[in-house]
N, C-alpha and C positions, 0 to 999 in steps of 0.2 A: 435622453434625458437630463437636463443639465441642475445642476444644485448650486446659486450663488448663493455667498457667506456674508454677512457684515460683522466687521470685528467690532469691538467696542470704539474705538475709535473715530468709527463711522466710513470706515473706509470698507469697499466692496473687494471681496476675494475673487478671480476671478472664475468663471461657471467650472465644473468639473462634471466629468460622468460617474455614474454611481462606485465604480469601481475606486475612481481617482479619489472620490469623498471620504469614502471607507479607509480606503489609505491616510489622508493625510488625517481622518479625525485619529487613528491607530497609532499615527508617525510620533506625534501628536503636536499636529501644525494648527490644525483648529480644534475649539475647545464648543463641549457640549450643550454650552451655555450662550452660545451665540447663537442669533436668527439665523435663519437658513430659509429657504423655499424650492420647491419644485417648480419650474419652467411653467409649467402650467398654473400653478396655483398662486392665487389671489395672494393670498397674505404670508409673512412668514410664522416659521414656528420654530423653535429652537432645533439646534442639531442632532440633540439627545433625543426629541422626540421624533424627529425627521428619519432616524436611523433606528430607532423604536429603543434605545438604552434607556431602562429605565430613570426613575431620576435620581434611588439610591446611592444606586452604581455609578453613576454618571455624579452625581455628588462628591460622592467618596473618593473616585478618581481623581475630579478637580481638587479636591482640601489634599490631596496625597503629593509626593513629589513627583512634579512634572517630567523630570527625565526618567527616570526608574521603569523601568519594563514591568516591575510589581504593580507598582502605582494605579496604572488603571488597567490590571488585568479583569477587575470585576466588570470595566466600563465597554470593553471591545465591543464593535459592531462586525460581527463576524456572522457569516451564513451557518451556523452548523451543520443545518441537515445539507449540505455542501461537501464539507468538510467528511461528515460521515458517511455519504455516499462515496466520497474518493479512498477512504480509508475501508470500506466493505469491496469496494472495488479489487484494490490490491491485496486484500485478503483472500479473496478471491483466485486471483493470479496464484499467490504464493499454494493457497491447497490446491488449484489443477496441476502447480508447478509437480507438487510432492507426489499425490494421488494418481494422477493421469499420466504425465509424464515419465517421472522417475519409474512407479510402479511398472508400465509397459514395456520401457527398454530392459529392467530386470527381468517379465518375463519374455520378451523379446530374445534375450541372449539364453534363457534356459531352452527354449524352444529348439534355436539355432543350434546349440551344443547337443540338445538331444537329436536332433535330426541328423549331425556329422556322425554321432554314434550309432542309429541305428541304421544308417545308407553303410557303414562300414560291415555293422553286423551281418545287415545282408548282403552285403557283394561277398561274402566270404564263405569259401567252402564247407558245408556243415556236413560231410560224410565223417563216420567214427575214425576212422583213419588218416586222413586228412587233416586232423579237426584242429592238433595243435600248432600244427607244421603248415599250413596253406593260409589259416586264418588270422595266426597271428599279428602278423604284417598290417593287413588291412585292417586292424583292431587298433593293433597301436597308430594306425596311418590317420585311424578314424578320430580316437582320443585325442592326437594330437591336433587336428582340425577342431577338434569339439573345443579345446581348451584356444587354441588361436582366435576362433571369433566367438566365444563367448565369455571370456573372462576379459575382455576388453568393452565389449557394451555392456556388459552388467556392473562393472566399475564406472561406465559412462552412467549409468542408470544410477546409479550409488550418488554419485556426486550432484547429480541433478537434485535429488529428493535433499540432499545437504544443501545447498541454494537456496531450495523453497524452503527448509528451516530457519535458516539464516533470515530474510527475507523475512517470515514469522516473527520471529524475533526484534526484527528491526523494526515491524512494524509494532508490537507489543512496546517495545521504548517510546516508540513515535509519539503513541496514544497515550501512554502512561504517565510522560512529561508534557504532554499538549498544554499550553495554558487557556488554550478554548474551551475546556472541556471541565465540567467538575467530577467528584468522584463516582459519579451514579451514571454520567454519559459512559464513563470510560468503561465503567462494570459493563452496561448495554451492550458495547462495540464490541469489546473482546469476548463475552458469552454467544453473541450473535454469529462471532466467527469462528 
């Protein structure tokens, strides 16, 4: 769907897609008071009404400084539900990185080290006379193999968990400083995650 807009001087701005229309409004290249219509509509309505920006916030944005980002903050035409969904999906990825991938790697490292030790102990000679002499070598080899196999994998699991925590912190910052959300919406997003 296209949205032709008329400037105050009567010149018509080229038709735009919905996304281009919203971007032009937020830029600000078009004004909330300008008449616009959807191609299928018969009559024109204001850009603010077409984008569902409340008149109070649009009027406040228009009376503010045109170029400053904070002046139009309240009148932004943003699909908040889509933004919330994007942030929630990102939080799910961070949670999965920490809880699933990182923990699985660490558990796998511990299991692998345990198997190496068990294999070394099971392969040793367990008679009382030969216990100290014959089983010391395989046990030491098993311990070295357990450390060589388990430590790098466990360290990798810790790094993956750290990456997930950094992603969470980055998302908390992004949500907390977003100009598109009020305090209640920010709290709702962070609490849900």
